[in-house]
N, C-alpha and C positions, 0 to 999 in steps of 0.2 A: 681899653683906648689904649693905652699905652701898647699893649702885645699890638693891636692891631697895625699901629705906626712904626712898632719894631719889625714886624712881619713885610711891611713893605719897602724899608728900609731895607732890610736883611736877604730879604725872598725875592724879593723883586715883584708881590706879590700886587696886583694893581684893582681899583675898585672905582666905583662912578662918583663923583661928588652923593649924589644923593644918600651913597655908603656912611659918607665921611659926617655929612650932616645928622645921618638916624643917628652913629655913634655918639656925636657930640651929644645931643639931644638926651638918648639914652643915657649918660653919663652924667650931664645937667640934672636929670630926673631923680637918679641915684643921690645924688648930692644933698639935691633940694629935699628929700623922702628925710633925709637922715637932721637935716638941720629943722627943722619941721619938729622931729619924733624930739629931737633933743629940746627944743623948745616948748614943746609938751612935759614934757618930764622937767621941765624949770630946773635946767642944765644951763639953756642960754647957749650966746657961740662963743667959741675959743676953740683956740688949737691946743695939742695934746705934745707933749714929747713926739710920741710916734707917729705922727699925723704929718711934720716933716721928713720921714725920710722916704726921701725921695729915692733915695738910691736902690731901698729896697725894693718898690715899685719895677723900678728899671731892671733889678738884675731876677727878679720873677719872673717880667715879662721876657727877659733875652733867654730865659731859660727855657720858657714855655716854646718859645720861636725856634732856639739850637736844638731842643730837643724832640720839638716835631720835624725839625731837617732831617737826623739821625734816625729818627723812628725808623724808616725806609729800610736803613741797612742793617738795624739791630736789632728791631723789634721793640715796640714800648717796654715792654719787662724790662730787659737789658739796659735801657736808657736811662729808666727811675734808681736800677739801684748799683750804674754806674754815679751817677749821680749824687746818690747820699753815699757813695766810700767817695769820692774828692771833696763833700764838704764836711767831713771826720776833721779835719786839719785846725775849720774854723768853729762843728760845733760841738766837738769836744772838748776844747779847752773851755769854750763859752757855758758847757752844762756847768765842767768844775768850777769855775769863777760865781756862777749863779746857784749851785747848790743851797738847797733853801737849810739856814741854822737849826731850825724847830723841828719835829717832825710832821710827816705827811701824812694826811688823810688817806685812807687804800680809795675810796671810792675818785679823789683825783689822780691817786697814779693808774689805775684803770683809765679814767680820762682820758691821760696822757699815752698810755698802750695803744686807745683805739684811737687817736687823733695822728698817733706817728704809721699805726700797721694801717688805717686805712684813707686817710686824708691825706695825709701825706708820701703813702708805698704804693698800695697798691689801687687806689686810687687815680693813678698816673698811668697803669695799664691802661684804661678807660680813654684817658686826658687826653695823653700822648697821641695814643692812637686814631683817636679824634679826630684832631688837628693837622694829624698827616693826612687822613683821608678827605678831611673837607678843607683842608687850608686853613696855615693857621690866622690870618687877616680873617676870613668869614666864621669861626668856628671861637675867635674871642669873642664874640659879642654875647656869646650865652654867657658871661661871665656875668653880666651885669644883672640877670636873673638872679645870682646866688644869695643877693640879701634876703629876697621874696620867699625865697625856697626855703632858706634857715628861721625864717619866720612862718610859714606854711606848716613845717615839722612841729616846731615848738606851740602847737596848735594843738596837737595831741599828746605830744611827749609832755610838756611842762603846762597844758591846761589855759597855756596865753588868750586872749579874746582873739581874734581876726576882726578888726575894723574896718570900716567902709572907705576912709582914706589908704591906710596899706593895700589893701583891696583895687581903690580906682590906678594909684601908682604903680605895682604890680603889674597892672592890664596896659599901663601905657607906656611902659620899658616891655614887655613883651610886644608892646605891637612896633616899637624901634625898632626891636630885635627883629619881626620875621621884617618890617619892611626894608631895612636893612640888607635882607639879606636879600630881596629881588634888586638890588643896587650893585653886590657886593662882586659881580662878573664884572669886567672893563667894558666900557663899551665898543661894539663892534665900530671897527676900522673899515671905512669903503673906501675902493679906488675907483677911480673913474677910467673906463674902459671906450677906446676908441674904438669905433666901425671899421671893420676893414673894405676898406674900396677896390669892387671889382674890376 
């Protein structure tokens, strides 16, 4: 939702009211699903420190939108490489400050390498290219499917069960994404033409 709003603001991409209603409904469904799952697991409702990092949400959304904007000129691969290089003054000290005091299991290091190489680097080759081709505003709504795709992947990989509630929420969110796509183009503007008199 934040990415769509920033794309509308920065890139002047427009969509009909139906798109925004679908985007808000899809986001609300994801939040409702998260709260329901937390309640089912006995965690109840409560904010954690990470939940208040709205700046991180805005920074990521702006990175997506501006990255998509320059992808036309530089290409997706160069864009994400430059993003990684420009982030080093923040990420390198952050890594050093939070370096673990105890030895880390090799499987954890492999997980970190996988996330760094595939999710945070190579994955952006497709993400930036897709946002540049389809429009950041419209493509941003596919992010609503991310939690459910992760859960779906956990079924064969981790052996987790696929519950009907998860499936129902996933289908509902998918419906908002596909319906929102129909409203993603701005409404056509009709001009009145006067008949020529002879």
